[in-house]
LOBA-252980 format. One record per residue: residue in one letter; x, y, z of N, C-alpha, C, O in turn; residue number from 0. Coordinates in steps of 0.02 Angstrom, whole numbers, plus 50000, padded with zeros to 5 digits. Layout:
<rec type="A" n_x="X" n_y="Y" n_z="Z" ca_x="X" ca_y="Y" ca_z="Z" c_x="X" c_y="Y" c_z="Z" o_x="X" o_y="Y" o_z="Z" seq="NUM"/>
...
***
This chain:
<rec type="X" n_x="49160" n_y="53756" n_z="50974" ca_x="49127" ca_y="53700" ca_z="50942" c_x="49095" c_y="53654" c_z="50994" o_x="49040" o_y="53629" o_z="50983" seq="0"/>
<rec type="X" n_x="49130" n_y="53642" n_z="51048" ca_x="49104" ca_y="53595" ca_z="51097" c_x="49056" c_y="53628" c_z="51146" o_x="49029" o_y="53595" o_z="51190" seq="1"/>
<rec type="X" n_x="49046" n_y="53693" n_z="51139" ca_x="48996" ca_y="53728" ca_z="51180" c_x="48926" c_y="53703" c_z="51166" o_x="48880" o_y="53712" o_z="51206" seq="2"/>
<rec type="X" n_x="48917" n_y="53673" n_z="51108" ca_x="48853" ca_y="53646" ca_z="51089" c_x="48830" c_y="53590" c_z="51136" o_x="48770" o_y="53582" o_z="51147" seq="3"/>
<rec type="X" n_x="48877" n_y="53553" n_z="51164" ca_x="48860" ca_y="53496" ca_z="51205" c_x="48859" c_y="53511" c_z="51279" o_x="48846" o_y="53465" o_z="51319" seq="4"/>
<rec type="X" n_x="48872" n_y="53573" n_z="51299" ca_x="48870" ca_y="53591" ca_z="51369" c_x="48798" c_y="53595" c_z="51393" o_x="48753" o_y="53615" o_z="51356" seq="5"/>
<rec type="X" n_x="48787" n_y="53576" n_z="51455" ca_x="48720" ca_y="53580" ca_z="51483" c_x="48705" c_y="53653" c_z="51500" o_x="48749" o_y="53691" o_z="51519" seq="6"/>
<rec type="X" n_x="48643" n_y="53671" n_z="51494" ca_x="48620" ca_y="53739" ca_z="51508" c_x="48589" c_y="53740" c_z="51578" o_x="48534" o_y="53713" o_z="51587" seq="7"/>
<rec type="X" n_x="48622" n_y="53770" n_z="51627" ca_x="48594" ca_y="53770" ca_z="51695" c_x="48528" c_y="53808" c_z="51700" o_x="48485" o_y="53790" o_z="51740" seq="8"/>
<rec type="X" n_x="48519" n_y="53860" n_z="51659" ca_x="48457" ca_y="53897" ca_z="51661" c_x="48398" c_y="53854" c_z="51638" o_x="48343" o_y="53857" o_z="51666" seq="9"/>
<rec type="X" n_x="48410" n_y="53813" n_z="51587" ca_x="48357" ca_y="53770" ca_z="51562" c_x="48335" c_y="53720" c_z="51615" o_x="48276" o_y="53706" o_z="51623" seq="10"/>
<rec type="X" n_x="48384" n_y="53692" n_z="51651" ca_x="48368" ca_y="53645" ca_z="51705" c_x="48327" c_y="53679" c_z="51759" o_x="48278" o_y="53651" o_z="51784" seq="11"/>
<rec type="X" n_x="48348" n_y="53739" n_z="51778" ca_x="48313" ca_y="53775" ca_z="51831" c_x="48242" c_y="53794" c_z="51810" o_x="48196" o_y="53791" o_z="51851" seq="12"/>
<rec type="X" n_x="48234" n_y="53814" n_z="51748" ca_x="48167" ca_y="53832" ca_z="51724" c_x="48121" c_y="53770" c_z="51724" o_x="48062" o_y="53776" o_z="51740" seq="13"/>
<rec type="X" n_x="48149" n_y="53713" n_z="51707" ca_x="48109" ca_y="53652" ca_z="51708" c_x="48088" c_y="53635" c_z="51780" o_x="48031" o_y="53615" o_z="51792" seq="14"/>
<rec type="X" n_x="48135" n_y="53642" n_z="51827" ca_x="48121" ca_y="53630" ca_z="51897" c_x="48069" c_y="53680" c_z="51923" o_x="48024" o_y="53662" o_z="51960" seq="15"/>
<rec type="X" n_x="48076" n_y="53743" n_z="51903" ca_x="48030" ca_y="53795" ca_z="51924" c_x="47959" c_y="53780" c_z="51899" o_x="47911" o_y="53785" o_z="51937" seq="16"/>
<rec type="X" n_x="47953" n_y="53761" n_z="51835" ca_x="47887" ca_y="53745" ca_z="51807" c_x="47856" c_y="53685" c_z="51843" o_x="47796" o_y="53684" o_z="51855" seq="17"/>
<rec type="X" n_x="47897" n_y="53635" n_z="51858" ca_x="47871" ca_y="53576" ca_z="51893" c_x="47847" c_y="53594" c_z="51963" o_x="47795" o_y="53570" o_z="51986" seq="18"/>
<rec type="X" n_x="47884" n_y="53638" n_z="51997" ca_x="47863" ca_y="53659" ca_z="52064" c_x="47797" c_y="53699" c_z="52061" o_x="47754" o_y="53690" o_z="52104" seq="19"/>
<rec type="X" n_x="47790" n_y="53742" n_z="52012" ca_x="47728" ca_y="53780" ca_z="52006" c_x="47669" c_y="53734" c_z="51993" o_x="47615" o_y="53744" o_z="52022" seq="20"/>
<rec type="X" n_x="47679" n_y="53684" n_z="51952" ca_x="47624" ca_y="53637" ca_z="51938" c_x="47607" c_y="53597" c_z="52000" o_x="47549" o_y="53585" o_z="52015" seq="21"/>
<rec type="X" n_x="47658" n_y="53575" n_z="52036" ca_x="47647" ca_y="53537" ca_z="52098" c_x="47611" c_y="53580" c_z="52149" o_x="47566" o_y="53556" o_z="52184" seq="22"/>
<rec type="X" n_x="47630" n_y="53644" n_z="52154" ca_x="47596" ca_y="53689" ca_z="52199" c_x="47524" c_y="53701" c_z="52180" o_x="47480" o_y="53705" o_z="52223" seq="23"/>
<rec type="X" n_x="47511" n_y="53706" n_z="52115" ca_x="47442" ca_y="53715" ca_z="52091" c_x="47398" c_y="53656" c_z="52112" o_x="47342" o_y="53666" o_z="52134" seq="24"/>
<rec type="X" n_x="47425" n_y="53596" n_z="52106" ca_x="47386" ca_y="53537" ca_z="52125" c_x="47375" c_y="53535" c_z="52200" o_x="47321" o_y="53516" o_z="52223" seq="25"/>
<rec type="X" n_x="47424" n_y="53555" n_z="52239" ca_x="47415" ca_y="53557" ca_z="52312" c_x="47362" c_y="53608" c_z="52330" o_x="47321" o_y="53596" o_z="52374" seq="26"/>
<rec type="X" n_x="47362" n_y="53665" n_z="52297" ca_x="47313" ca_y="53717" ca_z="52311" c_x="47243" c_y="53693" c_z="52293" o_x="47195" o_y="53705" o_z="52330" seq="27"/>
<rec type="X" n_x="47236" n_y="53660" n_z="52237" ca_x="47171" ca_y="53635" ca_z="52216" c_x="47144" c_y="53581" c_z="52262" o_x="47084" o_y="53574" o_z="52270" seq="28"/>
<rec type="X" n_x="47190" n_y="53544" n_z="52294" ca_x="47169" ca_y="53492" ca_z="52341" c_x="47156" c_y="53520" c_z="52410" o_x="47135" o_y="53484" o_z="52455" seq="29"/>
<rec type="X" n_x="47168" n_y="53586" n_z="52419" ca_x="47154" ca_y="53617" ca_z="52483" c_x="47210" c_y="53614" c_z="52533" o_x="47201" o_y="53633" o_z="52591" seq="30"/>
<rec type="X" n_x="47268" n_y="53591" n_z="52514" ca_x="47326" ca_y="53586" ca_z="52559" c_x="47367" c_y="53651" c_z="52554" o_x="47416" o_y="53654" o_z="52518" seq="31"/>
<rec type="X" n_x="47345" n_y="53701" n_z="52590" ca_x="47375" ca_y="53768" ca_z="52585" c_x="47445" c_y="53770" c_z="52615" o_x="47487" o_y="53809" o_z="52592" seq="32"/>
<rec type="X" n_x="47458" n_y="53728" n_z="52665" ca_x="47525" ca_y="53727" ca_z="52695" c_x="47576" c_y="53701" c_z="52643" o_x="47630" o_y="53730" o_z="52635" seq="33"/>
<rec type="X" n_x="47559" n_y="53647" n_z="52610" ca_x="47604" ca_y="53620" ca_z="52558" c_x="47612" c_y="53669" c_z="52501" o_x="47666" o_y="53677" o_z="52473" seq="34"/>
<rec type="X" n_x="47557" n_y="53703" n_z="52483" ca_x="47560" ca_y="53753" ca_z="52429" c_x="47609" c_y="53808" c_z="52447" o_x="47649" o_y="53829" o_z="52405" seq="35"/>
<rec type="X" n_x="47606" n_y="53832" n_z="52509" ca_x="47650" ca_y="53886" ca_z="52531" c_x="47723" c_y="53864" c_z="52530" o_x="47767" o_y="53902" o_z="52509" seq="36"/>
<rec type="X" n_x="47736" n_y="53802" n_z="52552" ca_x="47805" ca_y="53777" ca_z="52553" c_x="47832" c_y="53768" c_z="52482" o_x="47889" o_y="53786" o_z="52468" seq="37"/>
<rec type="X" n_x="47791" n_y="53742" n_z="52438" ca_x="47813" ca_y="53730" ca_z="52369" c_x="47823" c_y="53797" c_z="52334" o_x="47871" o_y="53805" o_z="52295" seq="38"/>
<rec type="X" n_x="47780" n_y="53845" n_z="52347" ca_x="47787" ca_y="53911" ca_z="52316" c_x="47851" c_y="53945" c_z="52340" o_x="47885" o_y="53978" o_z="52300" seq="39"/>
<rec type="X" n_x="47867" n_y="53938" n_z="52404" ca_x="47929" ca_y="53968" ca_z="52430" c_x="47990" c_y="53936" c_z="52397" o_x="48038" o_y="53971" o_z="52380" seq="40"/>
<rec type="X" n_x="47988" n_y="53871" n_z="52386" ca_x="48043" ca_y="53837" ca_z="52353" c_x="48048" c_y="53860" c_z="52280" o_x="48103" o_y="53869" o_z="52254" seq="41"/>
<rec type="X" n_x="47991" n_y="53870" n_z="52247" ca_x="47991" ca_y="53894" ca_z="52178" c_x="48020" c_y="53964" c_z="52174" o_x="48054" o_y="53981" o_z="52126" seq="42"/>
<rec type="X" n_x="48006" n_y="54006" n_z="52223" ca_x="48034" ca_y="54074" ca_z="52224" c_x="48110" c_y="54073" c_z="52231" o_x="48144" o_y="54115" o_z="52202" seq="43"/>
<rec type="X" n_x="48136" n_y="54026" n_z="52269" ca_x="48209" ca_y="54019" ca_z="52275" c_x="48240" c_y="53999" c_z="52208" o_x="48292" o_y="54025" o_z="52189" seq="44"/>
<rec type="X" n_x="48207" n_y="53954" n_z="52174" ca_x="48232" ca_y="53932" ca_z="52108" c_x="48229" c_y="53991" c_z="52059" o_x="48276" o_y="54000" o_z="52019" seq="45"/>
<rec type="X" n_x="48176" n_y="54031" n_z="52062" ca_x="48171" ca_y="54089" ca_z="52018" c_x="48226" c_y="54139" c_z="52032" o_x="48253" o_y="54170" o_z="51986" seq="46"/>
<rec type="X" n_x="48244" n_y="54147" n_z="52096" ca_x="48298" ca_y="54193" ca_z="52115" c_x="48364" c_y="54168" c_z="52084" o_x="48405" o_y="54209" o_z="52062" seq="47"/>
<rec type="X" n_x="48375" n_y="54103" n_z="52084" ca_x="48435" ca_y="54074" ca_z="52052" c_x="48436" c_y="54088" c_z="51977" o_x="48488" o_y="54104" o_z="51949" seq="48"/>
<rec type="X" n_x="48377" n_y="54082" n_z="51945" ca_x="48373" ca_y="54096" ca_z="51874" c_x="48390" c_y="54169" c_z="51860" o_x="48427" o_y="54184" o_z="51813" seq="49"/>
<rec type="X" n_x="48363" n_y="54213" n_z="51900" ca_x="48377" ca_y="54285" ca_z="51891" c_x="48451" c_y="54300" c_z="51901" o_x="48480" o_y="54342" o_z="51866" seq="50"/>
<rec type="X" n_x="48482" n_y="54267" n_z="51950" ca_x="48553" ca_y="54279" ca_z="51962" c_x="48595" c_y="54254" c_z="51903" o_x="48646" o_y="54286" o_z="51886" seq="51"/>
<rec type="X" n_x="48576" n_y="54199" n_z="51873" ca_x="48611" ca_y="54174" ca_z="51814" c_x="48604" c_y="54224" c_z="51756" o_x="48652" o_y="54236" o_z="51719" seq="52"/>
<rec type="X" n_x="48545" n_y="54251" n_z="51748" ca_x="48533" ca_y="54299" ca_z="51694" c_x="48572" c_y="54364" c_z="51705" o_x="48596" o_y="54394" o_z="51657" seq="53"/>
<rec type="X" n_x="48578" n_y="54385" n_z="51768" ca_x="48615" ca_y="54447" ca_z="51781" c_x="48690" c_y="54437" c_z="51771" o_x="48725" o_y="54484" o_z="51753" seq="54"/>
<rec type="X" n_x="48715" n_y="54376" n_z="51782" ca_x="48785" ca_y="54361" ca_z="51770" c_x="48802" c_y="54362" c_z="51695" o_x="48857" o_y="54381" o_z="51676" seq="55"/>
<rec type="X" n_x="48754" n_y="54343" n_z="51654" ca_x="48765" ca_y="54341" ca_z="51582" c_x="48772" c_y="54411" c_z="51554" o_x="48809" o_y="54422" o_z="51506" seq="56"/>
<rec type="X" n_x="48737" n_y="54458" n_z="51583" ca_x="48737" ca_y="54526" ca_z="51555" c_x="48792" c_y="54565" c_z="51582" o_x="48800" o_y="54624" o_z="51564" seq="57"/>
***
């Protein structure tokens, strides 16, 4: 019953991942390729965490 009120770590990570992708897109459009590369690398780490959470569920 109380599982309804637990926070979902995957949902938080997906939100962070989406925000990083958007931030990276803006950096790329502004021509800051170094920042784009750093943000994309960070987004890939977050995606790896999401995948590891999904593999634990199965």
